[in-house]
C-alpha positions as CSV (number, residue, x, y, z in Angstrom):
1,M,-9.8,9.0,-16.8
2,L,-10.8,9.8,-13.2
3,P,-13.3,6.9,-12.8
4,I,-10.6,4.5,-14.0
5,L,-8.0,5.8,-11.7
6,R,-10.4,5.9,-8.7
7,G,-11.5,2.3,-9.5
8,L,-7.9,1.1,-9.8
9,T,-6.9,2.9,-6.6
10,A,-9.9,1.4,-4.8
11,L,-9.0,-2.1,-6.1
12,L,-5.4,-1.8,-4.9
13,G,-6.6,-0.5,-1.6
14,F,-9.0,-3.3,-1.2
15,A,-6.3,-5.9,-2.0
16,L,-3.9,-4.4,0.6
17,L,-6.7,-4.2,3.1
18,M,-7.5,-7.9,2.6
19,L,-3.8,-8.8,2.9
20,G,-3.8,-6.9,6.2
21,L,-6.8,-8.8,7.5
22,G,-5.1,-12.0,6.4
23,W,-2.2,-11.2,8.7
24,W,-4.7,-11.2,11.6
25,I,-6.8,-14.2,10.6
26,H,-4.3,-16.5,8.7
27,P,-0.8,-15.1,9.1
28,E,1.1,-18.0,7.6
29,P,-0.5,-17.7,4.1
30,A,-0.2,-13.9,4.3
31,A,3.5,-14.2,5.1
32,H,3.9,-16.8,2.3
33,L,2.3,-14.3,-0.2
34,L,5.1,-11.9,0.6
35,G,7.8,-14.6,0.4
36,A,8.3,-14.5,4.2
37,T,8.1,-17.1,7.0
38,L,6.6,-16.5,10.3
39,L,9.0,-15.6,13.1
40,E,8.8,-17.1,16.6
41,G,7.7,-15.6,20.0
42,T,7.9,-11.8,20.3
43,G,9.1,-11.5,16.7
44,R,5.9,-13.2,15.5
45,S,3.8,-10.9,17.5
46,T,5.6,-7.9,16.1
47,Q,5.5,-9.3,12.6
48,I,1.8,-10.0,12.6
49,G,0.8,-6.8,14.4
50,D,3.0,-4.5,12.3
51,S,2.3,-6.1,9.0
52,A,-1.5,-6.1,9.6
53,A,-1.4,-2.5,10.7
54,F,0.7,-1.4,7.6
55,F,-1.5,-3.2,5.1
56,I,-4.8,-2.3,6.7
57,G,-3.7,1.3,7.2
58,S,-2.3,1.9,3.7
59,G,-5.1,-0.2,2.0
60,G,-7.8,1.6,4.0
61,L,-6.4,5.0,3.1
62,L,-6.2,4.1,-0.6
63,L,-9.7,2.6,-0.6
64,W,-11.4,5.3,1.5
65,G,-9.7,8.0,-0.4
66,A,-10.7,6.6,-3.8
67,L,-14.3,6.1,-2.6
68,R,-14.6,9.6,-1.1
69,A,-12.5,11.3,-3.8
70,E,-10.1,12.6,-1.2
71,A,-6.7,13.2,-2.8
72,Q,-4.9,13.6,0.6
73,L,-6.0,10.1,1.8
74,V,-5.0,8.5,-1.6
75,L,-1.6,10.2,-1.5
76,A,-1.0,9.2,2.2
77,G,-1.8,5.6,1.4
78,G,0.4,5.6,-1.7
79,C,3.3,7.2,0.1
80,L,3.1,4.6,2.9
81,V,3.4,1.8,0.3
82,G,6.0,3.7,-1.7
83,L,8.3,4.1,1.3
84,V,8.7,0.3,1.4
85,A,10.7,0.3,-1.8
86,P,13.7,2.2,-0.4
87,G,13.5,0.1,2.7
88,R,13.8,-3.0,0.6
89,M,16.7,-1.6,-1.3
90,L,18.5,-0.7,1.9
91,A,17.9,-4.2,3.3
92,A,19.3,-5.7,0.2
93,T,22.4,-3.5,-0.1
94,M,23.3,-2.9,3.5
95,H,21.8,-5.7,5.6
96,E,22.2,-8.9,3.6
97,G,18.6,-9.0,2.5
98,A,17.3,-10.5,-0.7
99,W,17.0,-8.2,-3.8
100,T,13.2,-8.2,-4.4
101,A,12.8,-6.3,-7.7
102,P,9.2,-7.5,-8.5
103,E,8.0,-6.3,-5.1
104,I,9.9,-3.0,-5.5
105,I,8.3,-2.5,-8.9
106,G,4.9,-3.3,-7.4
107,E,5.3,-0.7,-4.7
108,C,6.4,1.9,-7.1
109,V,3.4,1.2,-9.3
110,I,1.0,1.6,-6.4
111,L,2.7,4.9,-5.5
112,A,2.5,6.0,-9.1
113,V,-1.2,5.1,-9.3
114,A,-1.9,7.0,-6.0
115,V,0.0,10.1,-7.2
116,A,-1.8,10.1,-10.5
117,T,-5.2,9.6,-8.8
118,A,-4.5,12.3,-6.3
119,S,-3.3,14.7,-9.0
120,V,-6.4,14.1,-11.1
121,L,-8.7,14.4,-8.0
122,R,-7.1,17.7,-7.1
123,R,-7.3,19.0,-10.7
124,N,-11.0,17.9,-10.9
125,H,-11.7,19.6,-7.5
126,S,-10.1,22.9,-8.5
127,D,-12.0,22.8,-11.8
128,T,-15.3,22.4,-10.0
129,L,-14.4,25.3,-7.7
130,S,-13.8,27.7,-10.6
131,Y,-17.4,27.6,-11.8
């Protein structure tokens, strides 16, 4: 089970990392993938910088944590992605944003995979220490 979870976590991390790099290199298609349009002026600079940092950071943590079998890194990356879901819900319910259920489900799935991977990594690590 651990190799499958690590592979899935690494794949999710790689996808997020590539999306983050896309924000730097070709921001318009990256925004389109998320159902967004590019802002103008300072808003565009903030949107590109923050979005790239988020996706590169969370994707890098998931990927590196999966490759190095580091539960803390996997969990940190998963939690970053998971925190987007309540932000989306607040945006929809309190700030006239769109309800984006598919994206919320995707973020929850990434969080669940990260939690499962970190849990199995920790269990596997503690099993190896007991010998």
